[in-house]
Biotite code that builds the C-alpha atoms (Angstrom):
import biotite.structure as struc

atoms = struc.array([
    struc.Atom([0.010, -0.004, 0.011], chain_id="A", res_id=1, res_name="MET", atom_name="CA", element="C"),
    struc.Atom([1.439, 3.327, -0.979], chain_id="A", res_id=2, res_name="LYS", atom_name="CA", element="C"),
    struc.Atom([0.277, 6.797, 0.180], chain_id="A", res_id=3, res_name="LYS", atom_name="CA", element="C"),
    struc.Atom([1.509, 10.211, -0.610], chain_id="A", res_id=4, res_name="ALA", atom_name="CA", element="C"),
    struc.Atom([1.944, 12.430, 2.424], chain_id="A", res_id=5, res_name="LEU", atom_name="CA", element="C"),
    struc.Atom([3.100, 15.957, 3.001], chain_id="A", res_id=6, res_name="ILE", atom_name="CA", element="C"),
    struc.Atom([6.418, 15.750, 4.919], chain_id="A", res_id=7, res_name="VAL", atom_name="CA", element="C"),
    struc.Atom([8.982, 18.125, 6.270], chain_id="A", res_id=8, res_name="LEU", atom_name="CA", element="C"),
    struc.Atom([9.040, 21.902, 6.016], chain_id="A", res_id=9, res_name="CYS", atom_name="CA", element="C"),
    struc.Atom([11.345, 23.672, 3.618], chain_id="A", res_id=10, res_name="SER", atom_name="CA", element="C"),
    struc.Atom([12.554, 26.544, 5.956], chain_id="A", res_id=11, res_name="VAL", atom_name="CA", element="C"),
    struc.Atom([15.962, 25.904, 7.705], chain_id="A", res_id=12, res_name="LEU", atom_name="CA", element="C"),
    struc.Atom([14.966, 27.398, 11.071], chain_id="A", res_id=13, res_name="LEU", atom_name="CA", element="C"),
    struc.Atom([15.229, 25.963, 14.469], chain_id="A", res_id=14, res_name="PHE", atom_name="CA", element="C"),
    struc.Atom([15.106, 27.174, 18.065], chain_id="A", res_id=15, res_name="LEU", atom_name="CA", element="C"),
    struc.Atom([18.036, 27.683, 20.477], chain_id="A", res_id=16, res_name="LEU", atom_name="CA", element="C"),
    struc.Atom([16.838, 25.939, 23.633], chain_id="A", res_id=17, res_name="LEU", atom_name="CA", element="C"),
    struc.Atom([19.065, 24.526, 26.387], chain_id="A", res_id=18, res_name="PRO", atom_name="CA", element="C"),
    struc.Atom([18.168, 20.801, 26.680], chain_id="A", res_id=19, res_name="ILE", atom_name="CA", element="C"),
    struc.Atom([20.195, 17.634, 26.058], chain_id="A", res_id=20, res_name="ASP", atom_name="CA", element="C"),
    struc.Atom([19.358, 15.830, 22.752], chain_id="A", res_id=21, res_name="ALA", atom_name="CA", element="C"),
    struc.Atom([21.557, 13.022, 21.676], chain_id="A", res_id=22, res_name="PRO", atom_name="CA", element="C"),
    struc.Atom([19.788, 12.477, 18.285], chain_id="A", res_id=23, res_name="ASN", atom_name="CA", element="C"),
    struc.Atom([20.268, 14.890, 15.465], chain_id="A", res_id=24, res_name="ALA", atom_name="CA", element="C"),
    struc.Atom([17.395, 16.412, 13.620], chain_id="A", res_id=25, res_name="LYS", atom_name="CA", element="C"),
    struc.Atom([17.372, 15.651, 9.852], chain_id="A", res_id=26, res_name="THR", atom_name="CA", element="C"),
    struc.Atom([16.584, 18.385, 7.393], chain_id="A", res_id=27, res_name="TRP", atom_name="CA", element="C"),
    struc.Atom([15.211, 17.664, 3.870], chain_id="A", res_id=28, res_name="ARG", atom_name="CA", element="C"),
    struc.Atom([17.686, 16.259, 1.364], chain_id="A", res_id=29, res_name="PHE", atom_name="CA", element="C"),
    struc.Atom([18.862, 18.931, -1.038], chain_id="A", res_id=30, res_name="GLN", atom_name="CA", element="C"),
    struc.Atom([20.404, 18.715, -4.546], chain_id="A", res_id=31, res_name="ALA", atom_name="CA", element="C"),
    struc.Atom([22.403, 21.344, -6.256], chain_id="A", res_id=32, res_name="THR", atom_name="CA", element="C"),
    struc.Atom([24.337, 21.787, -9.508], chain_id="A", res_id=33, res_name="GLU", atom_name="CA", element="C"),
    struc.Atom([26.673, 24.351, -7.881], chain_id="A", res_id=34, res_name="ASP", atom_name="CA", element="C"),
    struc.Atom([29.959, 22.706, -6.951], chain_id="A", res_id=35, res_name="VAL", atom_name="CA", element="C"),
    struc.Atom([30.774, 25.808, -4.904], chain_id="A", res_id=36, res_name="ASN", atom_name="CA", element="C"),
    struc.Atom([27.449, 25.930, -3.159], chain_id="A", res_id=37, res_name="LYS", atom_name="CA", element="C"),
    struc.Atom([27.312, 28.217, -0.038], chain_id="A", res_id=38, res_name="VAL", atom_name="CA", element="C"),
    struc.Atom([24.756, 27.039, 2.475], chain_id="A", res_id=39, res_name="TRP", atom_name="CA", element="C"),
    struc.Atom([23.138, 29.704, 4.742], chain_id="A", res_id=40, res_name="GLU", atom_name="CA", element="C"),
    struc.Atom([21.542, 28.564, 8.028], chain_id="A", res_id=41, res_name="ILE", atom_name="CA", element="C"),
    struc.Atom([19.109, 30.936, 9.554], chain_id="A", res_id=42, res_name="ASN", atom_name="CA", element="C"),
    struc.Atom([18.563, 31.089, 13.361], chain_id="A", res_id=43, res_name="PHE", atom_name="CA", element="C"),
    struc.Atom([15.926, 32.931, 15.366], chain_id="A", res_id=44, res_name="ASN", atom_name="CA", element="C"),
    struc.Atom([18.435, 34.277, 17.860], chain_id="A", res_id=45, res_name="GLY", atom_name="CA", element="C"),
    struc.Atom([21.782, 36.053, 17.669], chain_id="A", res_id=46, res_name="LYS", atom_name="CA", element="C"),
    struc.Atom([24.674, 33.616, 17.729], chain_id="A", res_id=47, res_name="LEU", atom_name="CA", element="C"),
    struc.Atom([27.900, 33.623, 19.768], chain_id="A", res_id=48, res_name="ASP", atom_name="CA", element="C"),
    struc.Atom([30.311, 34.032, 16.904], chain_id="A", res_id=49, res_name="ALA", atom_name="CA", element="C"),
    struc.Atom([33.141, 32.278, 18.922], chain_id="A", res_id=50, res_name="LYS", atom_name="CA", element="C"),
    struc.Atom([31.097, 28.978, 18.649], chain_id="A", res_id=51, res_name="THR", atom_name="CA", element="C"),
    struc.Atom([30.672, 29.331, 14.846], chain_id="A", res_id=52, res_name="VAL", atom_name="CA", element="C"),
    struc.Atom([33.671, 27.400, 13.465], chain_id="A", res_id=53, res_name="ASN", atom_name="CA", element="C"),
    struc.Atom([34.541, 24.310, 11.399], chain_id="A", res_id=54, res_name="SER", atom_name="CA", element="C"),
    struc.Atom([34.571, 22.167, 14.437], chain_id="A", res_id=55, res_name="THR", atom_name="CA", element="C"),
    struc.Atom([30.913, 22.810, 15.352], chain_id="A", res_id=56, res_name="ASN", atom_name="CA", element="C"),
    struc.Atom([29.651, 23.266, 11.776], chain_id="A", res_id=57, res_name="ILE", atom_name="CA", element="C"),
    struc.Atom([31.127, 21.065, 9.031], chain_id="A", res_id=58, res_name="TYR", atom_name="CA", element="C"),
    struc.Atom([30.506, 18.987, 5.849], chain_id="A", res_id=59, res_name="VAL", atom_name="CA", element="C"),
    struc.Atom([31.189, 15.217, 5.852], chain_id="A", res_id=60, res_name="LYS", atom_name="CA", element="C"),
    struc.Atom([32.462, 13.707, 2.610], chain_id="A", res_id=61, res_name="ASP", atom_name="CA", element="C"),
    struc.Atom([31.824, 10.008, 3.423], chain_id="A", res_id=62, res_name="GLY", atom_name="CA", element="C"),
    struc.Atom([33.967, 9.299, 6.526], chain_id="A", res_id=63, res_name="GLN", atom_name="CA", element="C"),
    struc.Atom([36.132, 12.426, 6.030], chain_id="A", res_id=64, res_name="SER", atom_name="CA", element="C"),
    struc.Atom([35.511, 16.235, 6.407], chain_id="A", res_id=65, res_name="ILE", atom_name="CA", element="C"),
    struc.Atom([35.281, 18.399, 3.380], chain_id="A", res_id=66, res_name="HIS", atom_name="CA", element="C"),
    struc.Atom([37.175, 21.629, 4.173], chain_id="A", res_id=67, res_name="PRO", atom_name="CA", element="C"),
    struc.Atom([34.890, 24.620, 4.601], chain_id="A", res_id=68, res_name="THR", atom_name="CA", element="C"),
    struc.Atom([34.951, 28.162, 5.989], chain_id="A", res_id=69, res_name="THR", atom_name="CA", element="C"),
    struc.Atom([32.156, 29.313, 8.315], chain_id="A", res_id=70, res_name="THR", atom_name="CA", element="C"),
    struc.Atom([31.225, 32.839, 9.131], chain_id="A", res_id=71, res_name="ASN", atom_name="CA", element="C"),
    struc.Atom([28.299, 34.786, 10.742], chain_id="A", res_id=72, res_name="VAL", atom_name="CA", element="C"),
    struc.Atom([26.216, 37.324, 8.813], chain_id="A", res_id=73, res_name="ILE", atom_name="CA", element="C"),
    struc.Atom([22.831, 39.091, 9.137], chain_id="A", res_id=74, res_name="ASN", atom_name="CA", element="C"),
    struc.Atom([23.526, 40.633, 12.439], chain_id="A", res_id=75, res_name="SER", atom_name="CA", element="C"),
    struc.Atom([24.647, 37.295, 13.989], chain_id="A", res_id=76, res_name="GLY", atom_name="CA", element="C"),
    struc.Atom([21.520, 35.341, 12.972], chain_id="A", res_id=77, res_name="ARG", atom_name="CA", element="C"),
    struc.Atom([22.772, 33.500, 9.902], chain_id="A", res_id=78, res_name="THR", atom_name="CA", element="C"),
    struc.Atom([25.697, 31.030, 9.312], chain_id="A", res_id=79, res_name="ILE", atom_name="CA", element="C"),
    struc.Atom([27.378, 30.774, 5.947], chain_id="A", res_id=80, res_name="LYS", atom_name="CA", element="C"),
    struc.Atom([29.138, 27.521, 5.112], chain_id="A", res_id=81, res_name="VAL", atom_name="CA", element="C"),
    struc.Atom([31.380, 27.822, 2.064], chain_id="A", res_id=82, res_name="LYS", atom_name="CA", element="C"),
    struc.Atom([33.538, 25.101, 0.641], chain_id="A", res_id=83, res_name="PRO", atom_name="CA", element="C"),
    struc.Atom([37.282, 25.749, 0.528], chain_id="A", res_id=84, res_name="ASN", atom_name="CA", element="C"),
    struc.Atom([37.517, 23.488, -2.505], chain_id="A", res_id=85, res_name="THR", atom_name="CA", element="C"),
    struc.Atom([34.735, 22.609, -5.005], chain_id="A", res_id=86, res_name="PRO", atom_name="CA", element="C"),
    struc.Atom([32.452, 19.743, -4.194], chain_id="A", res_id=87, res_name="TYR", atom_name="CA", element="C"),
    struc.Atom([32.518, 16.709, -6.611], chain_id="A", res_id=88, res_name="THR", atom_name="CA", element="C"),
    struc.Atom([29.522, 16.084, -9.043], chain_id="A", res_id=89, res_name="VAL", atom_name="CA", element="C"),
    struc.Atom([27.682, 12.961, -8.250], chain_id="A", res_id=90, res_name="GLY", atom_name="CA", element="C"),
    struc.Atom([28.906, 12.817, -4.613], chain_id="A", res_id=91, res_name="LYS", atom_name="CA", element="C"),
    struc.Atom([26.748, 12.789, -1.507], chain_id="A", res_id=92, res_name="LEU", atom_name="CA", element="C"),
    struc.Atom([27.627, 15.136, 1.381], chain_id="A", res_id=93, res_name="TYR", atom_name="CA", element="C"),
    struc.Atom([26.192, 15.819, 4.796], chain_id="A", res_id=94, res_name="GLU", atom_name="CA", element="C"),
    struc.Atom([26.169, 19.291, 6.515], chain_id="A", res_id=95, res_name="LEU", atom_name="CA", element="C"),
    struc.Atom([26.279, 18.974, 10.300], chain_id="A", res_id=96, res_name="ILE", atom_name="CA", element="C"),
    struc.Atom([25.560, 21.585, 12.924], chain_id="A", res_id=97, res_name="VAL", atom_name="CA", element="C"),
    struc.Atom([26.413, 20.362, 16.451], chain_id="A", res_id=98, res_name="THR", atom_name="CA", element="C"),
    struc.Atom([24.966, 21.320, 19.769], chain_id="A", res_id=99, res_name="THR", atom_name="CA", element="C"),
    struc.Atom([28.263, 23.217, 20.585], chain_id="A", res_id=100, res_name="ASN", atom_name="CA", element="C"),
    struc.Atom([26.868, 26.208, 18.670], chain_id="A", res_id=101, res_name="VAL", atom_name="CA", element="C"),
    struc.Atom([25.513, 28.741, 21.172], chain_id="A", res_id=102, res_name="LYS", atom_name="CA", element="C"),
    struc.Atom([23.577, 31.870, 21.224], chain_id="A", res_id=103, res_name="ASN", atom_name="CA", element="C"),
    struc.Atom([24.887, 35.126, 22.849], chain_id="A", res_id=104, res_name="VAL", atom_name="CA", element="C"),
    struc.Atom([23.301, 34.183, 26.165], chain_id="A", res_id=105, res_name="ASP", atom_name="CA", element="C"),
    struc.Atom([25.254, 30.860, 26.185], chain_id="A", res_id=106, res_name="GLY", atom_name="CA", element="C"),
    struc.Atom([22.425, 28.610, 25.412], chain_id="A", res_id=107, res_name="LYS", atom_name="CA", element="C"),
    struc.Atom([23.242, 25.631, 23.150], chain_id="A", res_id=108, res_name="VAL", atom_name="CA", element="C"),
    struc.Atom([21.193, 24.262, 20.283], chain_id="A", res_id=109, res_name="LEU", atom_name="CA", element="C"),
    struc.Atom([18.288, 21.990, 21.355], chain_id="A", res_id=110, res_name="LYS", atom_name="CA", element="C"),
    struc.Atom([19.489, 19.372, 18.833], chain_id="A", res_id=111, res_name="ASP", atom_name="CA", element="C"),
    struc.Atom([22.277, 18.858, 16.489], chain_id="A", res_id=112, res_name="SER", atom_name="CA", element="C"),
    struc.Atom([21.191, 19.032, 12.865], chain_id="A", res_id=113, res_name="VAL", atom_name="CA", element="C"),
    struc.Atom([22.255, 17.221, 9.710], chain_id="A", res_id=114, res_name="LYS", atom_name="CA", element="C"),
    struc.Atom([21.237, 17.618, 6.138], chain_id="A", res_id=115, res_name="MET", atom_name="CA", element="C"),
    struc.Atom([22.344, 15.437, 3.152], chain_id="A", res_id=116, res_name="GLN", atom_name="CA", element="C"),
    struc.Atom([23.013, 17.100, -0.201], chain_id="A", res_id=117, res_name="PHE", atom_name="CA", element="C"),
    struc.Atom([24.264, 15.929, -3.503], chain_id="A", res_id=118, res_name="LYS", atom_name="CA", element="C"),
    struc.Atom([26.027, 17.662, -6.291], chain_id="A", res_id=119, res_name="ILE", atom_name="CA", element="C"),
    struc.Atom([24.208, 16.731, -9.506], chain_id="A", res_id=120, res_name="VAL", atom_name="CA", element="C"),
    struc.Atom([24.777, 16.936, -13.247], chain_id="A", res_id=121, res_name="GLU", atom_name="CA", element="C"),
    struc.Atom([23.227, 19.745, -15.260], chain_id="A", res_id=122, res_name="THR", atom_name="CA", element="C"),
    struc.Atom([21.827, 17.742, -18.216], chain_id="A", res_id=123, res_name="ASP", atom_name="CA", element="C"),
    struc.Atom([19.654, 15.102, -16.473], chain_id="A", res_id=124, res_name="THR", atom_name="CA", element="C"),
    struc.Atom([15.895, 14.949, -15.873], chain_id="A", res_id=125, res_name="ILE", atom_name="CA", element="C"),
    struc.Atom([16.214, 13.098, -12.600], chain_id="A", res_id=126, res_name="PHE", atom_name="CA", element="C"),
    struc.Atom([18.879, 15.071, -10.685], chain_id="A", res_id=127, res_name="LYS", atom_name="CA", element="C"),
    struc.Atom([18.833, 13.044, -7.454], chain_id="A", res_id=128, res_name="ALA", atom_name="CA", element="C"),
    struc.Atom([16.709, 10.440, -5.662], chain_id="A", res_id=129, res_name="VAL", atom_name="CA", element="C"),
    struc.Atom([17.197, 9.902, -1.872], chain_id="A", res_id=130, res_name="GLN", atom_name="CA", element="C"),
    struc.Atom([15.422, 7.520, 0.440], chain_id="A", res_id=131, res_name="SER", atom_name="CA", element="C"),
    struc.Atom([15.081, 7.239, 4.218], chain_id="A", res_id=132, res_name="ILE", atom_name="CA", element="C"),
    struc.Atom([13.693, 4.030, 5.491], chain_id="A", res_id=133, res_name="THR", atom_name="CA", element="C"),
    struc.Atom([12.437, 3.423, 9.089], chain_id="A", res_id=134, res_name="SER", atom_name="CA", element="C"),
    struc.Atom([10.707, 0.128, 9.925], chain_id="A", res_id=135, res_name="GLN", atom_name="CA", element="C"),
    struc.Atom([8.190, -0.379, 6.992], chain_id="A", res_id=136, res_name="ASN", atom_name="CA", element="C"),
    struc.Atom([8.017, 3.435, 6.000], chain_id="A", res_id=137, res_name="ILE", atom_name="CA", element="C"),
    struc.Atom([10.230, 4.883, 3.306], chain_id="A", res_id=138, res_name="THR", atom_name="CA", element="C"),
    struc.Atom([10.310, 8.613, 2.429], chain_id="A", res_id=139, res_name="ILE", atom_name="CA", element="C"),
    struc.Atom([11.430, 9.256, -1.174], chain_id="A", res_id=140, res_name="LEU", atom_name="CA", element="C"),
    struc.Atom([12.854, 12.667, -2.162], chain_id="A", res_id=141, res_name="THR", atom_name="CA", element="C"),
    struc.Atom([13.198, 13.243, -5.849], chain_id="A", res_id=142, res_name="ILE", atom_name="CA", element="C"),
    struc.Atom([14.839, 16.293, -7.404], chain_id="A", res_id=143, res_name="VAL", atom_name="CA", element="C"),
    struc.Atom([14.283, 16.923, -11.099], chain_id="A", res_id=144, res_name="THR", atom_name="CA", element="C"),
    struc.Atom([15.167, 19.313, -13.845], chain_id="A", res_id=145, res_name="ASP", atom_name="CA", element="C"),
    struc.Atom([13.034, 22.484, -14.098], chain_id="A", res_id=146, res_name="SER", atom_name="CA", element="C"),
    struc.Atom([11.225, 21.157, -17.237], chain_id="A", res_id=147, res_name="ASP", atom_name="CA", element="C"),
    struc.Atom([9.412, 18.556, -15.162], chain_id="A", res_id=148, res_name="VAL", atom_name="CA", element="C"),
    struc.Atom([5.868, 19.481, -14.092], chain_id="A", res_id=149, res_name="LEU", atom_name="CA", element="C"),
    struc.Atom([4.716, 16.194, -12.530], chain_id="A", res_id=150, res_name="ASP", atom_name="CA", element="C"),
    struc.Atom([6.398, 13.104, -11.089], chain_id="A", res_id=151, res_name="VAL", atom_name="CA", element="C"),
    struc.Atom([4.493, 9.835, -10.606], chain_id="A", res_id=152, res_name="LYS", atom_name="CA", element="C"),
    struc.Atom([4.813, 6.417, -9.045], chain_id="A", res_id=153, res_name="ILE", atom_name="CA", element="C"),
    struc.Atom([2.204, 3.840, -9.937], chain_id="A", res_id=154, res_name="SER", atom_name="CA", element="C"),
    struc.Atom([0.124, 6.601, -11.779], chain_id="A", res_id=155, res_name="SER", atom_name="CA", element="C"),
    struc.Atom([-0.034, 8.591, -8.441], chain_id="A", res_id=156, res_name="GLU", atom_name="CA", element="C"),
    struc.Atom([1.418, 12.177, -8.523], chain_id="A", res_id=157, res_name="SER", atom_name="CA", element="C"),
    struc.Atom([4.020, 12.956, -5.878], chain_id="A", res_id=158, res_name="LEU", atom_name="CA", element="C"),
    struc.Atom([3.807, 15.963, -3.629], chain_id="A", res_id=159, res_name="LYS", atom_name="CA", element="C"),
    struc.Atom([5.612, 18.982, -4.901], chain_id="A", res_id=160, res_name="TYR", atom_name="CA", element="C"),
    struc.Atom([7.540, 20.688, -2.063], chain_id="A", res_id=161, res_name="VAL", atom_name="CA", element="C"),
    struc.Atom([9.347, 23.386, -4.050], chain_id="A", res_id=162, res_name="GLY", atom_name="CA", element="C"),
    struc.Atom([12.607, 23.941, -5.797], chain_id="A", res_id=163, res_name="ASN", atom_name="CA", element="C"),
    struc.Atom([12.065, 21.046, -8.297], chain_id="A", res_id=164, res_name="ASN", atom_name="CA", element="C"),
    struc.Atom([11.680, 18.630, -5.409], chain_id="A", res_id=165, res_name="THR", atom_name="CA", element="C"),
    struc.Atom([8.966, 16.018, -4.963], chain_id="A", res_id=166, res_name="TYR", atom_name="CA", element="C"),
    struc.Atom([8.352, 13.723, -2.015], chain_id="A", res_id=167, res_name="GLU", atom_name="CA", element="C"),
    struc.Atom([6.422, 10.424, -1.587], chain_id="A", res_id=168, res_name="TYR", atom_name="CA", element="C"),
    struc.Atom([5.886, 8.000, 1.236], chain_id="A", res_id=169, res_name="VAL", atom_name="CA", element="C"),
    struc.Atom([6.012, 4.287, 0.621], chain_id="A", res_id=170, res_name="LEU", atom_name="CA", element="C"),
    struc.Atom([4.453, 1.928, 3.153], chain_id="A", res_id=171, res_name="ILE", atom_name="CA", element="C"),
    struc.Atom([5.498, -1.689, 3.295], chain_id="A", res_id=172, res_name="GLY", atom_name="CA", element="C"),
    struc.Atom([8.458, -1.310, 0.868], chain_id="A", res_id=173, res_name="ASP", atom_name="CA", element="C"),
    struc.Atom([11.883, -2.223, 2.252], chain_id="A", res_id=174, res_name="LYS", atom_name="CA", element="C"),
    struc.Atom([15.506, -1.534, 1.402], chain_id="A", res_id=175, res_name="ILE", atom_name="CA", element="C"),
    struc.Atom([16.350, -3.315, -1.820], chain_id="A", res_id=176, res_name="GLY", atom_name="CA", element="C"),
    struc.Atom([12.851, -3.058, -3.327], chain_id="A", res_id=177, res_name="ASP", atom_name="CA", element="C"),
    struc.Atom([12.536, -1.259, -6.727], chain_id="A", res_id=178, res_name="LYS", atom_name="CA", element="C"),
    struc.Atom([10.230, 1.569, -7.547], chain_id="A", res_id=179, res_name="VAL", atom_name="CA", element="C"),
    struc.Atom([9.574, 2.971, -11.046], chain_id="A", res_id=180, res_name="THR", atom_name="CA", element="C"),
    struc.Atom([9.413, 6.755, -11.207], chain_id="A", res_id=181, res_name="ILE", atom_name="CA", element="C"),
    struc.Atom([8.049, 8.796, -14.164], chain_id="A", res_id=182, res_name="TYR", atom_name="CA", element="C"),
    struc.Atom([8.693, 12.443, -15.067], chain_id="A", res_id=183, res_name="ALA", atom_name="CA", element="C"),
    struc.Atom([6.209, 14.397, -17.165], chain_id="A", res_id=184, res_name="TYR", atom_name="CA", element="C"),
    struc.Atom([6.334, 17.846, -18.685], chain_id="A", res_id=185, res_name="ASP", atom_name="CA", element="C"),
    struc.Atom([3.534, 20.471, -18.815], chain_id="A", res_id=186, res_name="GLU", atom_name="CA", element="C"),
    struc.Atom([1.818, 18.725, -21.715], chain_id="A", res_id=187, res_name="LYS", atom_name="CA", element="C"),
    struc.Atom([1.814, 15.439, -19.778], chain_id="A", res_id=188, res_name="ASN", atom_name="CA", element="C"),
    struc.Atom([4.509, 14.015, -22.058], chain_id="A", res_id=189, res_name="LYS", atom_name="CA", element="C"),
    struc.Atom([6.760, 11.453, -20.507], chain_id="A", res_id=190, res_name="LEU", atom_name="CA", element="C"),
    struc.Atom([10.235, 12.915, -20.323], chain_id="A", res_id=191, res_name="LEU", atom_name="CA", element="C"),
    struc.Atom([11.945, 9.984, -18.490], chain_id="A", res_id=192, res_name="GLU", atom_name="CA", element="C"),
    struc.Atom([11.297, 6.984, -16.461], chain_id="A", res_id=193, res_name="LYS", atom_name="CA", element="C"),
    struc.Atom([13.834, 5.375, -14.011], chain_id="A", res_id=194, res_name="MET", atom_name="CA", element="C"),
    struc.Atom([13.815, 2.476, -11.700], chain_id="A", res_id=195, res_name="THR", atom_name="CA", element="C"),
    struc.Atom([15.152, 3.284, -8.265], chain_id="A", res_id=196, res_name="TYR", atom_name="CA", element="C"),
    struc.Atom([16.364, 0.651, -5.781], chain_id="A", res_id=197, res_name="THR", atom_name="CA", element="C"),
    struc.Atom([15.344, 1.741, -2.133], chain_id="A", res_id=198, res_name="ILE", atom_name="CA", element="C"),
    struc.Atom([18.364, 2.450, -0.042], chain_id="A", res_id=199, res_name="GLY", atom_name="CA", element="C"),
    struc.Atom([20.817, 3.223, -2.946], chain_id="A", res_id=200, res_name="GLU", atom_name="CA", element="C"),
])
């Protein structure tokens, strides 16, 4: 049984609250063609600039750290994370913000945060497909070219969440199962179909 659900918000905001939280919050998967992508993380309070550094905010490249420079802008409410060297097309990265980041009052983040992102090719219809599976529920995130107007699985349209990104929830499917995904243009013409293996 497969159902489409609205999941996750697209705004990268979170509160600065002083409690212990061993588990990281996961933000929506992102895809970009920009190998020099600068991520901006917005906060609702002014940050202690001394805690904004590459130890507390970093990008993982598999098991290693991709070198970045972090700085505070917007009157201390936004962190910019800029790569020191270009990212690699086709590679999956993870941006991490730890609970060591504090606001000016010394309060730490409520939770650490992580966000996976992928650097994608410019000339493909399906830019990236990401799945997160927990028990018998899988959330698919599909990023497409801007020519795509509709994405379907089993003749059911996926939820458009903005920025050429679609989401879909599969119930009962597990890692290793295959799903066929269809991309259509504004005239309902099939642009491309792909088979995705959950967990790849």
